[in-house]
Structure formats: C-alpha cells, structure tokens
C-alpha positions as CSV (number, residue, x, y, z in Angstrom):
1,M,181.4,87.6,86.0
2,N,178.1,86.2,84.8
3,Q,178.3,82.5,84.1
4,P,175.0,81.6,82.4
5,I,175.9,78.0,81.8
6,D,176.9,77.5,85.4
7,S,173.5,78.9,86.4
8,Y,171.7,76.6,84.0
9,I,173.6,73.6,85.4
10,L,172.8,74.5,89.0
11,E,169.1,74.6,88.1
12,Q,169.2,70.9,87.0
13,P,168.7,67.8,89.2
14,E,171.7,67.5,91.6
15,Q,172.6,64.0,90.5
16,I,173.3,65.1,86.9
17,Q,175.1,68.3,87.7
18,P,178.6,66.7,87.9
19,L,178.2,65.3,84.4
20,L,176.9,68.6,83.0
21,F,179.9,70.4,84.5
22,Q,182.2,67.8,82.9
23,V,180.6,68.5,79.5
24,R,180.9,72.2,80.1
25,D,184.6,71.9,81.0
26,K,185.3,69.8,77.9
27,L,183.6,72.3,75.6
28,R,185.3,75.2,77.3
29,D,188.7,73.6,77.0
30,T,188.0,72.5,73.4
31,L,186.6,75.9,72.2
32,P,188.6,78.5,74.1
33,E,187.7,81.2,71.6
34,A,183.9,80.6,72.0
35,Q,181.6,82.6,74.2
36,E,179.3,80.8,76.5
37,R,175.7,81.8,76.4
38,I,172.2,80.5,76.7
39,S,170.5,80.2,73.3
40,W,167.2,78.4,72.6
41,K,167.2,77.9,76.5
42,M,170.3,75.7,76.1
43,P,173.9,76.1,77.0
44,T,175.6,77.3,73.8
45,Y,179.1,77.8,72.6
46,W,179.2,80.7,70.2
47,Y,181.8,82.1,67.9
48,Q,180.4,84.5,65.2
49,Q,177.4,82.1,65.3
50,N,176.2,79.1,67.3
51,I,178.7,76.2,67.2
52,I,177.2,73.6,69.5
53,H,174.6,73.3,72.3
54,F,173.9,70.8,75.0
55,A,170.9,70.4,77.3
56,A,169.7,68.3,80.3
57,H,166.7,66.1,79.8
58,K,165.0,63.7,82.1
59,N,166.9,60.5,81.0
60,H,169.6,61.8,78.8
61,M,171.8,64.8,77.9
62,G,171.2,66.1,74.5
63,L,174.1,67.4,72.3
64,Y,173.1,69.6,69.3
65,P,176.0,69.9,66.8
66,G,173.9,70.1,63.7
67,D,172.9,67.5,61.1
68,K,176.3,67.6,59.2
69,A,178.2,66.6,62.3
70,I,175.7,63.7,62.9
71,L,176.5,62.4,59.4
72,Q,180.3,63.0,59.9
73,F,180.4,61.0,63.1
74,A,177.7,58.5,62.3
75,D,179.9,55.5,62.6
76,R,181.0,56.5,66.2
77,L,177.4,57.4,67.2
78,R,175.8,54.0,66.4
79,E,175.2,53.1,70.1
80,Y,173.4,56.4,70.7
81,K,170.0,57.6,69.6
82,T,170.4,60.4,67.1
83,S,168.0,62.5,65.1
84,K,168.6,65.4,62.6
85,G,171.1,67.5,64.4
86,A,170.8,65.9,67.9
87,I,172.5,63.1,69.9
88,Q,171.1,61.6,73.1
89,F,173.6,60.4,75.7
90,P,171.7,58.4,78.3
91,Y,172.7,59.1,81.9
92,S,172.9,55.3,82.5
93,K,176.1,55.1,80.4
94,P,179.4,57.0,80.6
95,V,179.3,60.1,78.5
96,P,182.1,60.1,75.9
97,L,183.7,63.4,76.7
98,E,186.6,62.9,74.2
99,L,184.0,62.3,71.4
100,I,182.1,65.4,72.4
101,G,185.3,67.4,72.2
102,E,186.1,66.0,68.7
103,I,182.6,66.8,67.5
104,A,182.8,70.4,68.9
105,L,186.2,70.9,67.3
106,W,184.9,69.6,63.9
107,C,182.0,72.0,64.1
108,F,184.3,74.9,64.9
109,H,186.9,74.2,62.2
110,T,184.5,73.3,59.4
111,G,182.3,76.2,60.0
112,N,179.4,73.8,60.5
113,H,177.6,76.3,62.7
114,H,173.9,76.4,63.0
C-alpha cells in the first residue's frame, strides 16, 4: 500500500523524522475517516476536502489548519509563532501532540476545511 506521508517523512532530515511520525500518528488516530495524501507538497489529511496539513521546515514544523482554527485556539497558541492559517512549532521545544489532535478534530467537526 502506498504511504505518501511516510515517504515524505523519510525524505526529511533523520533527526526530525521521529517527531514527524508522532504527528502523523496523532493525526491518523484523531482523523480515522480521513485519507492521507500529499497536497501543496505537504502531508495532508483529506475528507471530502483538505482538513489539515503539516510540513517540515528547517527549524520548525508547520501546521496548517486554516485561519479560523488559528483564531479559535489563539489563547493556547500564544507561545508559538502563528500567521494566517499557519502555526510554527519549533524543534527546540516539545511539540504539543494533544493540542494538534484537538485542532485537527475541531477542523474536522466544524467543517473548517480549506
């Protein structure tokens, strides 16, 4: 079975692969109905439309849940750099997997797809 997200992760620097696999596992567990695919060159969880993306960058992992999710979770994202529709989780800090799961679930249930 083709696992496009696994292939994406294995192309990233070795030291960040375990973190990316943890994020993939969290999103996979949180969104069992979603299909995994690559969209906009990023790992994407799709169910009728894109729900959430993540991507590896040099110094951080980007999570892309859309601008409404950023507003919804703003109080819990204060310690992270955010922009319209994106959150940066630096590799130097533990990545909040529970929060990522909550954001993904919120996007799925509210239909806040993008």
